DSSP file (Angstrom, degrees, kcal/mol; ACC not computed):
  #  RESIDUE AA STRUCTURE BP1 BP2  ACC     N-H-->O    O-->H-N    N-H-->O    O-->H-N    TCO  KAPPA ALPHA  PHI   PSI    X-CA   Y-CA   Z-CA
    1    1 A M     >        0   0    0      0, 0.0     4,-2.8     0, 0.0     5,-0.2   0.000 360.0 360.0 360.0 -37.8  -12.7   -9.2    1.0
    2    2 A Q  H  >  +     0   0    0      1,-0.2     4,-2.5     2,-0.2     5,-0.2   0.903 360.0  50.1 -64.3 -39.7  -14.0  -11.8    3.5
    3    3 A A  H  > S+     0   0    0      2,-0.2     4,-2.3     1,-0.2    -1,-0.2   0.912 112.6  46.7 -64.7 -41.4  -11.1  -14.2    2.7
    4    4 A V  H  > S+     0   0    0      2,-0.2     4,-2.7     1,-0.2    -2,-0.2   0.910 111.7  51.7 -66.1 -41.9   -8.6  -11.4    3.2
    5    5 A A  H  X S+     0   0    0     -4,-2.8     4,-2.3     2,-0.2    -2,-0.2   0.919 111.3  47.2 -61.0 -43.4  -10.3  -10.3    6.4
    6    6 A Q  H  X S+     0   0    0     -4,-2.5     4,-2.2     2,-0.2    -1,-0.2   0.909 112.5  49.1 -64.7 -41.8  -10.2  -13.9    7.8
    7    7 A Q  H  X S+     0   0    0     -4,-2.3     4,-2.8     1,-0.2    -2,-0.2   0.904 110.7  51.0 -64.7 -40.0   -6.5  -14.3    6.8
    8    8 A L  H  X S+     0   0    0     -4,-2.7     4,-3.0     2,-0.2     5,-0.2   0.919 109.1  50.6 -62.2 -43.7   -5.7  -10.9    8.4
    9    9 A L  H  X S+     0   0    0     -4,-2.3     4,-2.3     2,-0.2    -2,-0.2   0.912 113.4  45.7 -61.1 -42.2   -7.4  -12.0   11.7
   10   10 A S  H  X S+     0   0    0     -4,-2.2     4,-2.3     2,-0.2    -2,-0.2   0.925 114.3  47.3 -66.0 -44.8   -5.5  -15.3   11.7
   11   11 A E  H  X S+     0   0    0     -4,-2.8     4,-2.2     1,-0.2    -2,-0.2   0.903 112.5  50.0 -64.2 -40.8   -2.2  -13.6   10.9
   12   12 A N  H  X S+     0   0    0     -4,-3.0     4,-2.8    -5,-0.2     5,-0.2   0.916 109.5  51.0 -64.0 -43.0   -2.8  -11.0   13.6
   13   13 A A  H  X S+     0   0    0     -4,-2.3     4,-2.2     1,-0.2    -2,-0.2   0.917 111.5  47.5 -61.2 -43.3   -3.6  -13.6   16.2
   14   14 A A  H  X S+     0   0    0     -4,-2.3     4,-2.3     2,-0.2    -1,-0.2   0.892 112.1  50.7 -64.5 -39.1   -0.4  -15.5   15.4
   15   15 A R  H  X S+     0   0    0     -4,-2.2     4,-1.9     2,-0.2    -2,-0.2   0.933 110.2  48.5 -63.8 -46.9    1.6  -12.2   15.6
   16   16 A L  H  X>S+     0   0    0     -4,-2.8     5,-2.6     1,-0.2     4,-0.7   0.878 110.2  52.5 -61.9 -38.0    0.1  -11.3   18.9
   17   17 A K  H ><5S+     0   0    0     -4,-2.2     3,-0.9    -5,-0.2    -1,-0.2   0.927 108.4  49.9 -63.5 -44.7    0.9  -14.8   20.2
   18   18 A R  H 3<5S+     0   0    0     -4,-2.3    -1,-0.2     1,-0.3    -2,-0.2   0.857 110.6  51.1 -61.1 -34.7    4.5  -14.5   19.1
   19   19 A L  H 3<5S-     0   0    0     -4,-1.9    -1,-0.3    -5,-0.2    -2,-0.2   0.618 114.5-119.9 -77.6 -12.3    4.6  -11.1   20.9
   20   20 A G  T <<5 +     0   0    0     -3,-0.9     2,-0.4    -4,-0.7    -3,-0.2   0.708  58.0 155.3  80.3  20.5    3.3  -12.7   24.0
   21   21 A I      < -     0   0    0     -5,-2.6    -1,-0.3    -6,-0.2     2,-0.3  -0.690  31.0-148.1 -83.5 129.0    0.2  -10.5   24.1
   22   22 A K    >   -     0   0    0     -2,-0.4     3,-1.7    -3,-0.1     6,-0.1  -0.665  21.9-116.7 -96.5 153.3   -2.7  -12.0   25.9
   23   23 A A  T 3  S+     0   0    0      1,-0.3     5,-0.2    -2,-0.3    -1,-0.1   0.835 115.6  48.6 -57.0 -35.4   -6.4  -11.4   25.1
   24   24 A G  T 3  S+     0   0    0      3,-0.1    -1,-0.3     4,-0.1     3,-0.1   0.446  82.1 122.2 -87.1   0.0   -7.0   -9.8   28.4
   25   25 A D  S X  S-     0   0    0     -3,-1.7     3,-1.2     1,-0.1     2,-0.1  -0.357  72.4-106.0 -63.2 139.0   -4.0   -7.5   28.3
   26   26 A P  T 3  S+     0   0    0      0, 0.0    -1,-0.1     0, 0.0    -4,-0.1  -0.404 102.0   8.7 -65.3 142.5   -4.9   -3.8   28.5
   27   27 A K  T >  S+     0   0    0      1,-0.1     3,-1.5    -2,-0.1     4,-0.3   0.827  77.8 157.0  57.0  35.3   -4.6   -1.9   25.3
   28   28 A K  G X   +     0   0    0     -3,-1.2     3,-2.0     1,-0.3     4,-0.2   0.853  63.9  67.4 -54.9 -36.2   -4.1   -5.2   23.3
   29   29 A S  G >  S+     0   0    0      1,-0.3     3,-1.7     2,-0.2    -1,-0.3   0.731  82.2  72.2 -63.6 -22.7   -5.4   -3.4   20.2
   30   30 A R  G <  S+     0   0    0     -3,-1.5    -1,-0.3     1,-0.3    -2,-0.2   0.711  98.5  51.0 -66.8 -15.3   -2.3   -1.1   20.0
   31   31 A N  G <  S+     0   0    0     -3,-2.0    -1,-0.3    -4,-0.3    -2,-0.2   0.440  87.3 113.2 -96.8  -1.5   -0.3   -4.2   19.0
   32   32 A D  S <  S-     0   0    0     -3,-1.7     2,-0.1    -4,-0.2   -19,-0.0  -0.295  80.9 -92.0 -68.0 155.4   -2.8   -5.2   16.2
   33   33 A M    >   -     0   0    0    -25,-0.1     3,-1.3     1,-0.1     4,-0.2  -0.450  26.2-134.9 -64.5 136.9   -1.7   -5.0   12.6
   34   34 A Q  G >  S+     0   0    0      1,-0.3     3,-1.9     2,-0.2     4,-0.3   0.799 100.6  72.9 -61.8 -28.7   -2.5   -1.7   10.9
   35   35 A E  G >  S+     0   0    0      1,-0.3     3,-1.7     2,-0.2    -1,-0.3   0.724  77.7  75.7 -62.5 -21.8   -3.8   -3.6    7.9
   36   36 A L  G <  S+     0   0    0     -3,-1.3     3,-0.5     1,-0.3    -1,-0.3   0.768  93.6  53.6 -60.6 -23.8   -6.9   -4.7    9.9
   37   37 A K  G <  S+     0   0    0     -3,-1.9    -1,-0.3    -4,-0.2    -2,-0.2   0.563 111.1  45.7 -84.6  -9.7   -8.2   -1.2    9.4
   38   38 A F    <>  +     0   0    0     -3,-1.7     4,-2.2    -4,-0.3    -1,-0.2  -0.330  62.2 141.3-133.1  51.2   -7.8   -1.3    5.7
   39   39 A V  H  > S+     0   0    0     -3,-0.5     4,-2.8     1,-0.2     5,-0.2   0.912  74.7  51.6 -62.7 -44.7   -9.2   -4.7    4.6
   40   40 A R  H  > S+     0   0    0      1,-0.2     4,-2.1     2,-0.2    -1,-0.2   0.937 111.5  46.6 -60.4 -47.3  -10.8   -3.3    1.4
   41   41 A E  H  > S+     0   0    0      1,-0.2     4,-2.0     2,-0.2    -1,-0.2   0.909 114.8  47.2 -61.8 -41.7   -7.6   -1.6    0.2
   42   42 A L  H  X S+     0   0    0     -4,-2.2     4,-2.7     1,-0.2    -1,-0.2   0.877 109.1  54.0 -68.5 -37.3   -5.6   -4.8    0.9
   43   43 A A  H  X S+     0   0    0     -4,-2.8     4,-2.3     2,-0.2    -1,-0.2   0.881 108.0  50.8 -63.3 -38.0   -8.1   -7.0   -0.8
   44   44 A E  H  X S+     0   0    0     -4,-2.1     4,-2.3     2,-0.2    -2,-0.2   0.929 111.9  46.3 -65.1 -44.5   -7.8   -4.8   -3.9
   45   45 A I  H  X S+     0   0    0     -4,-2.0     4,-2.7     1,-0.2    -2,-0.2   0.915 112.3  51.1 -63.2 -42.6   -4.0   -5.1   -3.9
   46   46 A D  H  X S+     0   0    0     -4,-2.7     4,-2.4     2,-0.2    -1,-0.2   0.899 109.2  51.0 -61.1 -41.9   -4.2   -8.8   -3.3
   47   47 A W  H  X S+     0   0    0     -4,-2.3     4,-2.3     2,-0.2    -1,-0.2   0.930 111.9  46.3 -62.4 -46.2   -6.6   -9.2   -6.2
   48   48 A V  H  X S+     0   0    0     -4,-2.3     4,-2.1     1,-0.2    -2,-0.2   0.917 111.6  51.9 -63.0 -43.2   -4.3   -7.3   -8.6
   49   49 A A  H  X>S+     0   0    0     -4,-2.7     5,-2.9     1,-0.2     4,-0.7   0.918 110.3  48.3 -60.9 -43.6   -1.2   -9.2   -7.4
   50   50 A K  H ><5S+     0   0    0     -4,-2.4     3,-0.9     1,-0.2    -1,-0.2   0.924 111.3  49.6 -62.9 -43.8   -3.0  -12.6   -8.0
   51   51 A R  H 3<5S+     0   0    0     -4,-2.3    -1,-0.2     1,-0.3    -2,-0.2   0.837 113.3  47.4 -63.7 -31.8   -4.1  -11.5  -11.5
   52   52 A A  H 3<5S-     0   0    0     -4,-2.1    -1,-0.3    -5,-0.2    -2,-0.2   0.530 113.2-119.8 -86.3  -6.0   -0.5  -10.4  -12.3
   53   53 A G  T <<5 +     0   0    0     -3,-0.9     2,-0.4    -4,-0.7    -3,-0.2   0.797  59.4 154.3  73.5  28.0    0.9  -13.6  -10.9
   54   54 A V      < -     0   0    0     -5,-2.9     2,-0.2    -6,-0.2    -1,-0.2  -0.775  42.3-130.2 -95.7 131.7    2.9  -11.8   -8.2
   55   55 A D    >   -     0   0    0     -2,-0.4     3,-2.2     1,-0.1     4,-0.3  -0.577  17.2-127.0 -75.5 138.8    3.9  -13.6   -5.1
   56   56 A R  G >> S+     0   0    0      1,-0.3     4,-2.3    -2,-0.2     3,-2.0   0.780 105.6  72.9 -58.6 -26.8    3.1  -11.7   -1.9
   57   57 A S  G 34 S+     0   0    0      1,-0.3    -1,-0.3     2,-0.2    -2,-0.0   0.734  87.3  66.0 -62.3 -17.9    6.6  -12.1   -0.7
   58   58 A D  G <4 S+     0   0    0     -3,-2.2    -1,-0.3     1,-0.2    -2,-0.2   0.725 120.0  16.5 -73.0 -21.2    7.5   -9.5   -3.4
   59   59 A W  T <4 S+     0   0    0     -3,-2.0    -2,-0.2    -4,-0.3    -1,-0.2   0.486  95.2 112.2-130.8  -5.9    5.6   -6.8   -1.6
   60   60 A S     <  -     0   0    0     -4,-2.3    10,-0.2     1,-0.1     8,-0.1  -0.404  55.2-147.5 -73.9 148.5    5.0   -7.9    2.0
   61   61 A M  S    S+     0   0    0      8,-2.8     2,-0.2    -2,-0.1     9,-0.2   0.380  77.1  79.9 -90.6   2.0    6.7   -6.2    4.9
   62   62 A A  S    S-     0   0    0      7,-0.5     5,-0.1     2,-0.2     4,-0.1  -0.659  74.5-136.8-109.2 163.9    6.9   -9.4    6.8
   63   63 A R  S    S+     0   0    0     -2,-0.2    -1,-0.1     2,-0.1     3,-0.1   0.642  75.2 100.6 -91.5 -17.1    9.2  -12.4    6.7
   64   64 A E  S >  S-     0   0    0      1,-0.1     3,-1.6     2,-0.1    -2,-0.2  -0.495  84.3-107.3 -71.9 135.8    6.4  -15.0    6.9
   65   65 A P  T 3  S+     0   0    0      0, 0.0    -1,-0.1     0, 0.0    -2,-0.1  -0.371 101.7  13.2 -62.1 137.9    5.4  -16.6    3.6
   66   66 A G  T 3  S+     0   0    0      1,-0.2    -2,-0.1    -4,-0.1    -3,-0.1   0.588  89.0 162.5  75.9  10.9    2.1  -15.4    2.3
   67   67 A S    <   -     0   0    0     -3,-1.6    -1,-0.2     1,-0.1    -5,-0.1  -0.294  37.6-153.2 -66.5 146.5    1.8  -12.5    4.8
   68   68 A L        +     0   0    0    -61,-0.1     2,-0.3    -8,-0.1    -1,-0.1   0.303  53.6 128.9 -96.6   6.0   -0.6   -9.7    4.2
   69   69 A A        +     0   0    0      1,-0.2    -8,-2.8   -35,-0.0    -7,-0.5  -0.475  15.3 148.0 -66.5 124.3    1.6   -7.2    6.2
   70   70 A F        +     0   0    0     -2,-0.3     2,-0.2   -10,-0.2    -1,-0.2   0.369  21.1 126.9-137.7  -1.8    2.1   -4.2    4.1
   71   71 A F        -     0   0    0      1,-0.1     4,-0.1     2,-0.1   -36,-0.0  -0.459  37.5-167.6 -69.0 126.7    2.4   -1.3    6.6
   72   72 A D        -     0   0    0      2,-0.3    -1,-0.1    -2,-0.2     3,-0.1   0.385  46.6-105.2 -97.3   3.2    5.5    0.7    6.0
   73   73 A G  S    S+     0   0    0      1,-0.1     2,-0.5     0, 0.0    -2,-0.1   0.362  95.2  95.7  91.7  -6.3    5.4    2.7    9.2
   74   74 A I        -     0   0    0      2,-0.0     2,-0.5     0, 0.0    -2,-0.3  -0.963  65.0-147.3-122.4 115.1    4.3    5.9    7.6
   75   75 A L        +     0   0    0     -2,-0.5     2,-0.3    -3,-0.1    10,-0.0  -0.701  49.6 106.6 -83.1 124.2    0.5    6.7    7.5
   76   76 A S        +     0   0    0     -2,-0.5    10,-0.1     1,-0.1    12,-0.1  -0.853  10.0 114.3-165.0-161.6   -0.4    8.6    4.4
   77   77 A G        +     0   0    0      1,-0.3     7,-4.4    -2,-0.3     2,-0.6   0.664  40.4 133.3  94.4  16.8   -2.2    8.0    1.2
   78   78 A I  E     +A   83   0A   0      5,-0.2     2,-0.4     6,-0.2    -1,-0.3  -0.894  24.8 167.6 -99.7 126.5   -5.3   10.2    1.4
   79   79 A H  E >   -A   82   0A   0      3,-2.6     3,-2.4    -2,-0.6     0, 0.0  -0.984  65.0 -15.0-140.7 127.3   -6.0   12.3   -1.7
   80   80 A D  T 3  S-     0   0    0     -2,-0.4     3,-0.1     1,-0.3    -1,-0.1   0.842 126.9 -54.4  52.8  38.0   -9.1   14.2   -2.6
   81   81 A G  T 3  S+     0   0    0      1,-0.2     2,-0.4     0, 0.0    -1,-0.3   0.471 115.8 112.6  78.4   1.9  -11.1   12.3    0.1
   82   82 A R  E <   -A   79   0A   0     -3,-2.4    -3,-2.6     2,-0.0     2,-0.6  -0.854  67.1-122.4-109.7 144.7  -10.1    8.9   -1.2
   83   83 A S  E     +A   78   0A   0     -2,-0.4    -5,-0.2    -5,-0.2    -6,-0.1  -0.742  34.3 164.2 -90.9 122.9   -7.9    6.4    0.6
   84   84 A F     >  +     0   0    0     -7,-4.4     4,-2.1    -2,-0.6     3,-0.4   0.087  29.4 146.8-114.0  16.9   -4.8    5.2   -1.2
   85   85 A Y  T  4 S+     0   0    0     -8,-0.3     2,-1.2     1,-0.3    -8,-0.1  -0.284  74.9   7.3 -56.1 140.6   -3.4    3.9    2.0
   86   86 A L  T  > S+     0   0    0      1,-0.1     4,-0.7   -10,-0.1     3,-0.3  -0.178 124.7  70.0  73.9 -38.6   -1.3    0.7    1.3
   87   87 A K  H  > S+     0   0    0     -2,-1.2     4,-3.1    -3,-0.4     5,-0.3   0.744  78.5  77.2 -77.3 -22.6   -1.7    1.4   -2.4
   88   88 A E  H  X S+     0   0    0     -4,-2.1     4,-2.6     1,-0.2    -1,-0.2   0.903  95.8  45.6 -58.0 -45.0    0.5    4.4   -2.4
   89   89 A D  H  > S+     0   0    0     -3,-0.3     4,-2.3     2,-0.2    -1,-0.2   0.894 113.9  49.7 -65.6 -38.7    3.8    2.5   -2.3
   90   90 A L  H  X S+     0   0    0     -4,-0.7     4,-2.7     2,-0.2     5,-0.2   0.924 111.8  47.9 -64.7 -44.4    2.5    0.1   -4.9
   91   91 A I  H  X S+     0   0    0     -4,-3.1     4,-2.9     1,-0.2     5,-0.4   0.910 109.9  54.1 -61.7 -42.2    1.5    3.0   -7.2
   92   92 A F  H  X S+     0   0    0     -4,-2.6     4,-2.2    -5,-0.3    -2,-0.2   0.938 112.5  42.7 -56.9 -49.0    4.9    4.6   -6.6
   93   93 A E  H  X S+     0   0    0     -4,-2.3     4,-2.2     2,-0.2    -2,-0.2   0.920 116.9  46.0 -67.2 -44.7    6.8    1.5   -7.7
   94   94 A L  H  X S+     0   0    0     -4,-2.7     4,-2.4     2,-0.2    -2,-0.2   0.939 116.3  44.0 -64.3 -47.4    4.6    0.7  -10.7
   95   95 A L  H  X S+     0   0    0     -4,-2.9     4,-2.9    -5,-0.2    -1,-0.2   0.876 112.9  52.4 -68.4 -36.4    4.6    4.3  -12.0
   96   96 A G  H  X S+     0   0    0     -4,-2.2     4,-1.7    -5,-0.4    -1,-0.2   0.908 110.1  48.9 -62.7 -41.5    8.3    4.6  -11.4
   97   97 A H  H  X S+     0   0    0     -4,-2.2     4,-1.1     2,-0.2    -2,-0.2   0.925 113.8  45.9 -62.8 -45.6    8.9    1.5  -13.4
   98   98 A L  H  X S+     0   0    0     -4,-2.4     4,-3.6     1,-0.2     3,-0.5   0.909 109.3  54.8 -64.6 -41.8    6.7    2.7  -16.2
   99   99 A A  H  < S+     0   0    0     -4,-2.9     7,-0.2     1,-0.2    -1,-0.2   0.840 106.3  52.8 -61.9 -33.3    8.4    6.2  -16.1
  100  100 A D  H  < S+     0   0    0     -4,-1.7    -1,-0.2    -5,-0.2    -2,-0.2   0.825 123.7  26.5 -68.4 -31.0   11.8    4.6  -16.6
  101  101 A R  H  < S+     0   0    0     -4,-1.1    -2,-0.2    -3,-0.5    -3,-0.2   0.683 120.3  49.6-108.4 -23.1   10.6    2.6  -19.6
  102  102 A E    >X  -     0   0    0     -4,-3.6     3,-2.1    -5,-0.2     4,-0.6  -0.936  62.2-156.6-126.1 108.0    7.8    4.6  -21.2
  103  103 A P  G >4 S+     0   0    0      0, 0.0     3,-1.0     0, 0.0    -1,-0.1   0.782  89.9  68.3 -54.8 -30.0    8.3    8.3  -21.8
  104  104 A A  G 34 S+     0   0    0      1,-0.2     4,-0.1     2,-0.1    -5,-0.1   0.760 100.1  49.8 -63.2 -23.6    4.6    9.1  -21.8
  105  105 A F  G X4 S+     0   0    0     -3,-2.1     3,-1.5    -7,-0.3     4,-0.5   0.633  86.6  87.4 -89.5 -14.8    4.5    8.2  -18.0
  106  106 A R  G X< S+     0   0    0     -3,-1.0     3,-1.3    -4,-0.6    -1,-0.2   0.855  81.4  56.8 -57.9 -40.6    7.4   10.5  -17.0
  107  107 A P  G 3  S+     0   0    0      0, 0.0    -1,-0.3     0, 0.0    -2,-0.1   0.726 106.5  52.5 -64.9 -17.1    5.4   13.7  -16.5
  108  108 A Y  G <  S+     0   0    0     -3,-1.5     2,-1.0     1,-0.1    -2,-0.2   0.480  88.7  84.9 -96.8  -4.4    3.1   11.9  -13.9
  109  109 A F    <   +     0   0    0     -3,-1.3     2,-0.4    -4,-0.5    -1,-0.1  -0.760  53.6 141.7-104.5  88.7    5.9   10.5  -11.7
  110  110 A R        +     0   0    0     -2,-1.0    17,-2.8    17,-0.2     2,-0.3  -0.984  18.2 164.5-126.8 137.6    6.7   13.3   -9.2
  111  111 A F  E     -B  126   0B   0     -2,-0.4     2,-0.3    15,-0.2    15,-0.2  -0.962  23.6-144.4-147.6 163.9    7.6   12.7   -5.6
  112  112 A T  E     -B  125   0B   0     13,-2.2    13,-3.2    -2,-0.3     2,-0.7  -0.900  21.4-125.3-124.7 157.9    9.1   14.4   -2.6
  113  113 A N  E >   -B  124   0B   0     -2,-0.3     3,-1.6    11,-0.2     4,-0.3  -0.909  18.0-165.1-103.5 107.6   11.3   13.0    0.2
  114  114 A V  T 3  S+     0   0    0      9,-2.7     3,-0.2    -2,-0.7    -1,-0.1   0.651  89.4  46.5 -70.3 -13.8    9.5   13.9    3.4
  115  115 A F  T >>>S+     0   0    0      7,-0.4     5,-1.5     5,-0.2     3,-1.3   0.169  75.5 113.7-110.1  16.3   12.6   13.1    5.5
  116  116 A E  G X45S+     0   0    0     -3,-1.6     3,-1.5     1,-0.3    -1,-0.1   0.877  72.5  58.2 -56.7 -40.6   15.1   15.0    3.3
  117  117 A D  G 345S+     0   0    0      1,-0.3    -1,-0.3    -4,-0.3    -2,-0.1   0.764 106.4  49.9 -62.3 -24.2   15.8   17.5    6.0
  118  118 A L  G <45S-     0   0    0     -3,-1.3    -1,-0.3     2,-0.1    -2,-0.2   0.503 114.9-117.6 -91.3  -5.7   16.9   14.6    8.2
  119  119 A G  T <<5 +     0   0    0     -3,-1.5    -3,-0.2    -4,-0.5    -2,-0.1   0.621  61.8 149.2  81.2  13.2   19.2   13.2    5.6
  120  120 A Y      < -     0   0    0     -5,-1.5    -1,-0.3     1,-0.1    -5,-0.2  -0.598  46.7-143.2 -82.7 142.1   17.3    9.9    5.3
  121  121 A P  S    S+     0   0    0      0, 0.0     2,-0.2     0, 0.0     3,-0.1   0.390  81.0  60.1 -83.7   5.2   17.2    8.1    1.9
  122  122 A Y        +     0   0    0      1,-0.1    -7,-0.4    -7,-0.1    -2,-0.1  -0.729  55.5  86.4-124.8 175.4   13.6    7.0    2.4
  123  123 A G        +     0   0    0     -2,-0.2    -9,-2.7     1,-0.2     2,-0.3   0.671  50.5 169.8 103.0  25.4   10.3    8.7    2.9
  124  124 A H  E     -B  113   0B   0    -11,-0.2     2,-0.5    -3,-0.1   -11,-0.2  -0.549  13.5-166.5 -72.5 128.7    9.4    9.3   -0.7
  125  125 A R  E     -B  112   0B   0    -13,-3.2   -13,-2.2    -2,-0.3     2,-0.1  -0.978  13.5-135.4-121.4 124.1    5.8   10.4   -1.2
  126  126 A L  E     -B  111   0B   0     -2,-0.5     2,-1.4   -15,-0.2   -15,-0.2  -0.414  21.0-115.0 -74.3 145.6    4.2   10.4   -4.6
  127  127 A D     >  -     0   0    0    -17,-2.8     4,-2.5     1,-0.2     3,-0.3  -0.721  36.6-172.3 -77.8  94.2    2.2   13.3   -5.9
  128  128 A L  H  > S+     0   0    0     -2,-1.4     4,-2.6     1,-0.2     5,-0.2   0.859  77.4  57.9 -63.6 -37.4   -1.0   11.2   -6.0
  129  129 A G  H  > S+     0   0    0      1,-0.2     4,-0.7     2,-0.2    -1,-0.2   0.909 112.6  40.6 -59.8 -41.7   -3.1   13.9   -7.8
  130  130 A L  H >4 S+     0   0    0     -3,-0.3     3,-0.7     2,-0.2     4,-0.3   0.902 113.1  54.3 -71.8 -42.5   -0.6   13.9  -10.6
  131  131 A A  H >< S+     0   0    0     -4,-2.5     3,-1.8     1,-0.2     4,-0.3   0.878 101.9  58.3 -60.3 -39.1   -0.2   10.1  -10.6
  132  132 A I  H >< S+     0   0    0     -4,-2.6     3,-1.7     1,-0.3    -1,-0.2   0.819  94.3  66.6 -61.4 -30.1   -3.9    9.6  -11.0
  133  133 A Q  T << S+     0   0    0     -4,-0.7    -1,-0.3    -3,-0.7     4,-0.2   0.650  89.8  65.8 -67.0 -13.3   -3.8   11.6  -14.2
  134  134 A A  T X> S+     0   0    0     -3,-1.8     3,-1.3    -4,-0.3     4,-0.9   0.590  74.6  93.3 -81.2 -10.6   -1.7    8.8  -15.8
  135  135 A C  H X> S+     0   0    0     -3,-1.7     4,-2.2     1,-0.3     3,-1.0   0.862  76.3  59.1 -54.4 -41.5   -4.7    6.4  -15.5
  136  136 A P  H 3> S+     0   0    0      0, 0.0     4,-2.7     0, 0.0     5,-0.3   0.839 100.2  58.1 -59.2 -29.2   -6.0    7.1  -19.0
  137  137 A L  H <4 S+     0   0    0     -3,-1.3    -2,-0.2    -4,-0.2    -3,-0.1   0.839 110.5  43.4 -66.5 -30.8   -2.6    5.9  -20.4
  138  138 A L  H << S+     0   0    0     -3,-1.0    -1,-0.2    -4,-0.9    -3,-0.1   0.847 125.8  30.5 -80.3 -36.2   -3.2    2.6  -18.7
  139  139 A T  H  < S-     0   0    0     -4,-2.2    -2,-0.2     2,-0.2    -1,-0.1   0.662  94.8-128.5 -99.7 -18.5   -6.8    2.2  -19.7
  140  140 A G  S  < S+     0   0    0     -4,-2.7     2,-0.3    -5,-0.3    -3,-0.1   0.627  73.0 115.6  76.5  12.5   -7.0    4.0  -23.0
  141  141 A K  S    S-     0   0    0     -5,-0.3     2,-0.3    -6,-0.2    -1,-0.3  -0.824  70.1-114.7-113.8 153.4  -10.0    6.0  -21.7
  142  142 A Q        -     0   0    0     -2,-0.3     2,-0.3    -3,-0.1    -7,-0.0  -0.690  31.1-127.9 -82.7 137.3  -10.3    9.6  -21.0
  143  143 A M        -     0   0    0     -2,-0.3     2,-0.2   -10,-0.1     3,-0.1  -0.648  21.9-115.5 -84.5 142.4  -10.8   10.6  -17.3
  144  144 A A        -     0   0    0     -2,-0.3     2,-0.1     1,-0.1    -1,-0.1  -0.494  41.9 -95.6 -71.0 145.9  -13.8   12.8  -16.4
  145  145 A S        -     0   0    0     -2,-0.2    -1,-0.1     1,-0.1     0, 0.0  -0.395  26.5-154.6 -63.3 137.6  -12.7   16.1  -14.9
  146  146 A T              0   0    0      1,-0.2    -1,-0.1    -2,-0.1    -2,-0.0   0.343 360.0 360.0 -95.1   5.8  -12.6   16.1  -11.1
  147  147 A K              0   0    0      0, 0.0    -1,-0.2     0, 0.0    -2,-0.1   0.462 360.0 360.0 -87.1 360.0  -13.2   19.9  -10.9
């Protein structure tokens, strides 16, 4: 987590410099990367990506190589008091991929388009409660009841 936090601070400083934001500027923090608030979640994603041999350019929202920028512009990802912020999009892609190839995962991949009324093709939000129920299929373990 410390390495990710340090990298985020460096990346944020470089970003602010490119934007021309000075340290003494009022409300400088409104230009900070959202990821600075979610170091633990980002560190977990980074760890999984490294173990899977995935390059960050495959999931980063930035053009800079090795960027930790992952904010999609839509804040969400809280389920049952737990934060899935940043992870929600990753879970959506992984579970969607599995549902396409493995019939056992299909019942757990349900989503809505929160911008459907506006006609936008993006804004898909996963049913996290249902998606979490697919975990035993990945681990081979039974999940304890959350009720």
